[in-house]
VMD Tcl script that draws the C-alpha trace (Angstrom):
set ca {
  {-21.69 16.87 67.48}
  {-22.12 13.85 65.19}
  {-20.93 14.08 61.62}
  {-23.78 13.66 59.16}
  {-22.12 14.20 55.83}
  {-19.60 11.37 56.17}
  {-18.32 8.92 53.56}
  {-20.09 6.04 55.37}
  {-23.41 7.92 55.24}
  {-22.95 8.80 51.58}
  {-22.06 5.21 50.75}
  {-25.04 3.90 52.69}
  {-27.48 6.35 51.11}
  {-26.20 5.82 47.58}
  {-24.52 2.46 46.99}
  {-26.21 0.42 49.72}
  {-29.63 1.94 49.05}
  {-29.25 1.28 45.32}
  {-28.33 -2.36 45.93}
  {-31.20 -2.70 48.40}
  {-33.67 -1.33 45.84}
  {-32.28 -3.65 43.15}
  {-32.62 -6.69 45.44}
  {-36.16 -5.74 46.45}
  {-37.14 -5.31 42.79}
  {-35.42 -8.60 41.98}
  {-37.35 -10.37 44.75}
  {-40.61 -8.90 43.43}
  {-39.80 -10.05 39.90}
  {-38.84 -13.52 41.17}
  {-42.09 -13.68 43.13}
  {-44.17 -13.10 40.01}
  {-41.97 -15.46 37.98}
  {-42.33 -18.31 40.49}
  {-46.00 -17.51 41.03}
  {-46.60 -17.67 37.29}
  {-44.63 -20.92 37.11}
  {-46.51 -22.61 39.97}
  {-49.92 -21.40 38.82}
  {-49.17 -22.39 35.23}
  {-48.16 -25.85 36.42}
  {-51.40 -26.21 38.40}
  {-53.49 -24.96 35.48}
  {-51.71 -27.30 33.08}
  {-52.40 -30.24 35.42}
  {-56.07 -29.28 35.78}
  {-56.48 -28.83 32.03}
  {-54.89 -32.21 31.36}
  {-57.13 -33.90 33.91}
  {-60.37 -32.29 32.75}
  {-59.59 -32.99 29.09}
  {-59.01 -36.68 29.83}
  {-62.26 -36.90 31.82}
  {-64.28 -35.04 29.17}
  {-62.94 -37.36 26.46}
  {-63.83 -40.43 28.50}
  {-67.34 -39.14 29.29}
  {-67.95 -38.27 25.64}
  {-67.02 -41.82 24.64}
  {-69.33 -43.23 27.35}
  {-72.16 -41.14 25.98}
  {-71.55 -42.25 22.40}
  {-71.34 -45.93 23.33}
  {-74.07 -46.02 25.95}
  {-77.53 -47.32 25.23}
  {-79.40 -44.45 26.89}
  {-79.30 -41.55 29.22}
  {-79.84 -43.79 32.27}
  {-76.82 -45.87 31.44}
  {-74.77 -42.70 30.69}
  {-75.85 -41.09 33.96}
  {-74.73 -44.17 35.86}
  {-71.37 -44.11 34.11}
  {-70.91 -40.46 35.01}
  {-71.70 -41.11 38.66}
  {-69.25 -44.01 38.78}
  {-66.56 -41.85 37.14}
  {-67.15 -38.91 39.45}
  {-67.45 -40.95 42.65}
  {-64.43 -43.09 41.68}
  {-62.23 -40.08 40.97}
  {-58.82 -41.05 42.44}
  {-57.43 -37.56 42.91}
  {-59.94 -36.28 45.42}
  {-57.16 -35.32 47.82}
  {-55.78 -32.74 45.34}
  {-58.80 -31.57 43.33}
  {-62.54 -31.81 43.09}
  {-64.40 -33.01 40.00}
  {-67.83 -31.49 39.18}
  {-70.55 -31.89 36.57}
  {-72.52 -28.83 35.48}
  {-75.98 -28.83 33.89}
  {-77.38 -26.59 31.21}
  {-78.54 -24.04 33.80}
  {-75.00 -23.58 35.11}
  {-75.60 -25.51 38.34}
  {-73.38 -28.16 39.82}
  {-75.29 -31.47 39.69}
  {-72.70 -33.84 41.11}
  {-69.21 -33.64 42.63}
  {-66.47 -36.09 43.48}
  {-67.06 -35.29 47.14}
  {-70.60 -36.68 46.81}
  {-72.30 -33.41 47.73}
  {-73.61 -30.74 45.44}
  {-73.29 -27.12 46.59}
  {-76.29 -25.97 48.61}
  {-76.24 -22.56 47.02}
  {-75.62 -21.22 43.56}
  {-72.29 -19.38 43.18}
  {-70.48 -17.81 40.32}
  {-68.18 -19.90 38.15}
  {-66.19 -17.53 35.90}
  {-64.43 -20.47 34.28}
  {-67.78 -21.93 33.13}
  {-68.87 -18.59 31.75}
  {-65.54 -18.27 29.96}
  {-65.99 -21.76 28.46}
  {-69.40 -20.79 27.08}
  {-67.85 -17.93 25.10}
  {-64.60 -19.68 24.21}
  {-63.99 -21.10 20.74}
  {-62.59 -24.37 22.10}
  {-65.18 -24.66 24.88}
  {-62.60 -24.33 27.70}
  {-62.35 -21.71 30.44}
  {-60.17 -21.20 33.49}
  {-60.26 -19.09 36.63}
  {-58.16 -18.49 39.73}
  {-59.54 -16.46 42.59}
  {-61.39 -16.75 45.85}
  {-64.40 -18.81 46.85}
  {-67.24 -17.24 48.86}
  {-65.68 -18.80 51.98}
  {-62.39 -16.95 51.24}
  {-60.45 -19.98 49.99}
  {-58.17 -19.33 47.02}
  {-58.78 -21.83 44.20}
  {-58.14 -22.52 40.55}
  {-60.76 -24.08 38.30}
  {-60.93 -25.31 34.69}
  {-64.19 -26.09 32.86}
  {-64.65 -27.95 29.55}
  {-67.99 -28.12 27.70}
  {-69.13 -31.64 26.71}
  {-70.20 -32.29 23.13}
  {-73.29 -34.32 24.14}
  {-77.05 -33.81 24.17}
  {-77.79 -34.11 27.87}
  {-79.19 -31.19 29.80}
  {-78.00 -32.54 33.17}
  {-74.37 -32.98 32.15}
  {-73.23 -30.34 29.68}
  {-69.86 -29.43 31.23}
  {-67.18 -30.98 33.42}
  {-65.27 -28.87 35.92}
  {-62.11 -29.48 37.95}
  {-61.29 -27.22 40.90}
  {-58.28 -27.27 43.23}
  {-57.22 -25.28 46.25}
  {-54.15 -23.05 45.85}
  {-53.30 -22.98 49.56}
  {-50.52 -25.59 49.23}
  {-49.24 -23.90 46.11}
  {-49.20 -20.54 47.89}
  {-47.47 -22.21 50.85}
  {-44.80 -23.63 48.53}
  {-44.50 -20.24 46.84}
  {-44.17 -18.61 50.26}
  {-41.41 -21.05 51.26}
  {-39.58 -20.37 48.01}
  {-39.87 -16.62 48.46}
  {-38.82 -16.91 52.09}
  {-35.65 -18.66 50.92}
  {-35.06 -15.99 48.27}
  {-35.63 -13.20 50.78}
  {-33.29 -14.93 53.24}
  {-30.61 -15.16 50.52}
  {-31.17 -11.49 49.66}
  {-30.91 -10.58 53.33}
  {-27.68 -12.55 53.58}
  {-26.32 -10.73 50.54}
  {-27.31 -7.38 52.05}
  {-25.78 -8.30 55.42}
  {-22.56 -9.52 53.76}
  {-22.38 -6.40 51.61}
  {-23.05 -4.22 54.64}
  {-20.33 -5.96 56.65}
  {-17.76 -5.89 53.87}
  {-18.77 -2.36 52.89}
  {-18.43 -1.02 56.41}
  {-15.04 -2.74 56.70}
  {-13.99 -1.24 53.38}
  {-15.31 2.19 54.36}
  {-13.53 1.94 57.71}
  {-10.26 1.13 55.94}
  {-10.73 4.37 53.96}
  {-12.22 6.61 56.62}
  {-9.62 5.82 59.30}
  {-6.62 7.06 57.25}
  {-8.65 10.03 56.01}
  {-9.50 10.97 59.58}
  {-5.83 10.61 60.44}
  {-4.98 12.93 57.56}
  {-7.66 15.39 58.69}
  {-6.48 15.37 62.32}
  {-2.83 15.62 61.32}
  {-3.62 18.45 58.89}
  {-5.11 20.38 61.81}
  {-1.93 19.75 63.79}
  {0.14 20.99 60.86}
  {-2.04 24.11 60.71}
  {-1.08 24.70 64.36}
  {2.62 24.33 63.50}
  {3.18 20.71 64.59}
  {5.25 18.97 61.88}
  {6.01 15.81 63.87}
  {2.91 13.99 62.59}
  {3.18 10.82 60.49}
  {0.64 8.44 58.93}
  {1.41 4.73 58.67}
  {1.39 3.53 55.05}
  {-0.43 0.19 55.24}
  {-1.23 -0.40 51.56}
  {0.17 0.24 48.10}
  {-3.10 1.40 46.52}
  {-4.35 4.95 45.92}
  {-4.99 5.44 49.64}
  {-1.48 4.30 50.47}
  {-0.14 6.67 47.84}
  {-2.17 9.49 49.42}
  {-0.65 8.70 52.83}
  {2.82 8.62 51.26}
  {2.24 11.98 49.57}
  {0.91 13.41 52.84}
  {4.01 12.23 54.73}
  {6.19 13.67 51.98}
  {4.30 16.96 52.22}
  {4.82 17.04 55.99}
  {8.54 16.37 55.49}
  {8.80 19.17 52.93}
  {6.83 21.55 55.14}
  {9.11 20.68 58.02}
  {12.14 21.42 55.87}
  {10.54 24.64 54.62}
  {9.75 25.68 58.16}
  {13.33 24.98 59.19}
  {14.68 26.89 56.19}
  {12.28 29.75 56.88}
  {13.44 29.97 60.49}
  {17.04 29.89 59.34}
  {16.20 32.56 56.78}
  {14.60 34.82 59.39}
  {17.60 34.36 61.64}
  {20.01 34.96 58.74}
  {18.14 38.00 57.40}
  {17.88 39.46 60.90}
  {21.65 39.08 61.24}
  {22.23 40.42 57.72}
  {20.10 43.48 58.45}
  {21.57 44.05 61.87}
  {25.18 44.06 60.63}
  {24.91 46.88 58.05}
  {22.50 48.86 60.22}
  {24.96 48.65 63.10}
  {27.79 49.75 60.81}
  {25.72 52.62 59.41}
  {24.61 53.74 62.86}
  {28.12 53.49 64.31}
  {29.86 55.30 61.48}
  {27.18 57.99 61.24}
  {27.73 58.74 64.93}
  {31.51 58.68 64.43}
  {31.31 61.06 61.46}
  {28.97 63.36 63.39}
  {31.44 63.53 66.29}
  {34.46 64.12 63.99}
  {33.20 66.51 61.36}
  {36.60 68.22 61.16}
  {38.44 64.95 60.50}
  {38.13 64.61 56.72}
  {39.85 61.21 56.60}
  {37.49 59.71 59.18}
  {34.49 61.30 57.45}
  {35.59 59.93 54.08}
  {36.12 56.43 55.47}
  {32.81 56.54 57.31}
  {30.85 57.72 54.28}
  {32.45 54.94 52.22}
  {31.33 52.31 54.76}
  {27.86 53.84 54.97}
  {27.59 53.83 51.17}
  {28.68 50.17 50.92}
  {26.36 49.00 53.69}
  {23.48 51.00 52.22}
  {24.09 49.33 48.85}
  {24.10 45.91 50.55}
  {20.80 46.74 52.29}
  {19.32 47.99 49.03}
  {20.29 44.78 47.24}
  {18.82 42.65 50.03}
  {15.58 44.62 49.96}
  {15.37 44.22 46.18}
  {15.83 40.46 46.51}
  {13.11 40.31 49.15}
  {10.77 42.37 46.96}
  {11.47 40.15 43.97}
  {10.78 37.09 46.07}
  {7.52 38.64 47.29}
  {6.49 39.34 43.69}
  {7.33 35.77 42.72}
  {5.22 34.35 45.54}
  {2.30 36.65 44.71}
  {2.40 36.01 40.97}
  {3.35 39.64 40.26}
  {6.78 38.95 38.79}
  {6.54 40.63 35.38}
  {9.13 40.90 32.61}
  {9.51 43.62 29.99}
  {10.92 41.58 27.14}
  {12.52 42.86 23.96}
  {15.39 41.93 21.67}
  {18.59 42.67 23.59}
  {22.38 42.29 23.32}
  {23.21 39.58 25.89}
  {26.99 40.16 26.00}
  {26.52 43.91 26.58}
  {24.66 43.19 29.82}
  {27.26 40.59 30.83}
  {30.09 43.06 30.24}
  {28.33 45.75 32.30}
  {27.93 43.30 35.19}
  {31.62 42.38 35.01}
  {32.62 46.06 35.04}
  {30.38 46.68 38.08}
  {32.13 43.97 40.11}
  {35.69 44.28 38.81}
  {36.54 46.98 41.37}
  {35.00 44.98 44.21}
  {37.04 41.93 43.19}
  {40.23 44.01 43.05}
  {39.63 45.45 46.53}
  {39.21 41.91 47.89}
  {42.39 40.73 46.14}
  {40.48 38.56 43.66}
  {40.69 38.43 39.87}
  {37.91 38.24 37.29}
  {39.07 36.54 34.09}
  {36.84 37.59 31.21}
  {37.42 38.16 27.49}
  {34.55 40.12 26.05}
  {33.17 38.30 22.96}
  {33.28 40.27 19.72}
  {30.09 38.69 18.37}
  {26.67 40.14 19.01}
  {24.21 37.62 20.45}
  {20.58 38.67 20.58}
  {18.03 37.14 22.91}
  {14.42 38.03 23.65}
  {14.34 39.07 27.28}
  {14.23 41.68 30.02}
  {17.66 43.38 30.07}
  {17.36 44.53 33.68}
  {16.44 41.07 34.95}
  {19.15 39.36 32.92}
  {21.73 41.83 34.29}
  {20.36 41.09 37.78}
  {21.10 37.39 37.25}
  {24.66 38.09 36.10}
  {25.23 40.40 39.07}
  {23.91 37.78 41.48}
  {26.05 34.98 40.04}
  {29.24 37.06 39.87}
  {28.64 38.46 43.37}
  {28.27 34.93 44.74}
  {31.47 33.84 43.00}
  {33.37 36.72 44.59}
  {31.86 36.14 48.05}
  {32.69 32.43 48.11}
  {36.23 32.85 46.72}
  {39.16 33.21 49.07}
  {41.73 36.03 48.84}
  {43.91 35.60 45.76}
  {41.27 33.54 44.02}
  {40.10 33.80 40.44}
  {36.62 34.02 38.88}
  {36.59 32.78 35.28}
  {33.73 33.88 33.01}
  {33.42 32.08 29.68}
  {30.93 31.94 26.81}
  {29.90 28.87 24.80}
  {28.03 29.76 21.62}
  {25.88 27.11 19.96}
  {23.58 27.14 16.95}
  {20.37 28.14 18.73}
  {21.50 28.80 22.31}
  {24.28 30.39 24.31}
  {25.78 29.29 27.61}
  {27.53 31.66 30.02}
  {29.63 29.95 32.70}
  {30.89 31.64 35.88}
  {33.41 29.50 37.78}
  {35.30 30.26 40.98}
  {38.03 28.32 42.79}
  {36.55 28.87 46.23}
  {35.20 26.65 48.99}
  {32.75 24.71 46.80}
  {29.44 23.16 47.81}
  {28.88 19.79 49.44}
  {27.01 17.22 47.34}
  {24.25 17.02 49.97}
  {23.66 20.78 49.66}
  {23.95 21.00 45.88}
  {20.41 19.76 45.20}
  {18.96 22.41 47.55}
  {21.17 25.32 46.64}
  {18.48 26.96 44.44}
  {15.77 26.45 47.04}
  {14.45 29.69 48.53}
  {15.87 30.61 51.95}
  {18.53 27.88 51.70}
  {22.16 28.74 52.46}
  {24.86 26.11 52.21}
  {27.40 28.33 53.99}
  {26.07 30.48 56.81}
  {29.44 32.16 57.35}
  {28.98 34.25 54.21}
  {26.57 37.13 54.01}
  {23.40 36.73 51.97}
  {19.64 36.24 52.25}
  {19.53 32.81 50.64}
  {17.00 33.79 47.96}
  {19.27 35.25 45.28}
  {19.64 31.97 43.38}
  {15.92 31.23 43.73}
  {15.15 34.60 42.10}
  {17.80 34.00 39.41}
  {16.32 30.57 38.68}
  {12.87 32.11 38.30}
  {14.16 34.79 35.92}
  {16.08 32.34 33.72}
  {13.14 29.90 33.62}
  {10.87 32.77 32.57}
  {13.25 33.30 29.62}
  {12.93 29.61 28.61}
  {16.48 28.98 29.80}
  {18.21 26.90 32.46}
  {20.46 27.62 35.42}
  {22.72 24.76 36.53}
  {25.10 24.75 39.48}
  {28.04 22.34 39.50}
  {30.48 22.11 42.36}
  {33.02 20.05 44.24}
  {33.64 20.73 47.89}
  {36.92 22.56 48.49}
  {37.70 22.95 44.78}
  {35.28 24.97 42.65}
  {31.72 26.09 41.94}
  {30.46 26.60 38.38}
  {27.19 28.30 37.43}
  {25.99 27.74 33.84}
  {23.29 29.99 32.37}
  {21.81 28.75 29.08}
  {19.45 30.93 27.05}
  {17.84 30.57 23.60}
  {19.14 32.85 20.81}
  {16.88 34.90 18.57}
  {17.58 33.56 15.08}
}
mol new
graphics top color blue
foreach p $ca { graphics top sphere $p radius 0.5 }
foreach p [lrange $ca 0 end-1] q [lrange $ca 1 end] { graphics top cylinder $p $q radius 0.2 }
display resetview
């Protein structure tokens, strides 16, 4: 099925049609301008000729000895008219009839002469007319009344055919129309080429977008220009690259979460069966319940992270903010993980600040961030390692740094470490969205979360938040 609402059609209907209308109107205006010019030139020539002849005839009449002599002079003037090939000279009597012409023949019938009638009513005794003769010929005529007392010769008239003028006007307009047609053809050619240069990449983008919708991220559009269209192609290619990375991260996340869920579920299932089979063995039951409790806590934390991420994606991540003691929440988080660190032969170095620092925030979410950061520091530290927690108090902000001496993060992974689903080290348990959630929480509190690291040496997380003054 052919596409009707395309860019080419819109351009043709709007831009091209507008230019076409403008050119047509311009041609019409030029036609009337040239027509007025040509006709004015002819009328000016006829007026000049008839004025000269009327002046000469008036002088003949004044200097002649009688009407017979004057009549003879008029006939010689009319018959000797040297411009018979371009115009015809006529004499008109008092009754409005043509008495003599330069062609030698008077009209056999009486016909209307609007120019003569106009001369009779004109103040200067001159009238003009352009129109059609009874035989259909288009002419222009100019009549001047003579200031003499002769009933047979009271007006002189000059008439000329406009066929050659109309032919010249037609040739001029044909040239103008040809130029306009050339302009339209050139515009159409260049316009279609321009439209094609736009439509082709857009169609590529459309086709590739459909492929992306079907899960094919191997598409690529060639960037042929550095204009807006080239920028659009570049952005599209960048989008495809990011979608490809996101798809890869998502797949890794699904695989990682599936593994993370399977491990505690397997432990819970196995130990619950073991405890059920050894109800009389208190030591086994105690150990099993401890494992079940730990794995259940890990599952609960993972589910909470997934729920938080879901709320973030759906725009339902709300905070209950109030003035709160920041260090109190930090201390509680340290206490929560001190026992875990001890059991894993790791040490948390932390001197609780004596000052009270108040921030405006959600205490549960802030504690969640501290728990996430400290938990990561413990997970990525080796046995015997240390986790140092320090506080840097400034005038209008406070920075809490959590640094471990563990495996560190490679520089290539550091820029992506806060990206959702991303895990720099797949050997350590985790969903890969904890830092993304922590980043969202800190940003919502007008703060920043920065991760600094050197592979094989340390990782340092710095949380900066504004203080309520």
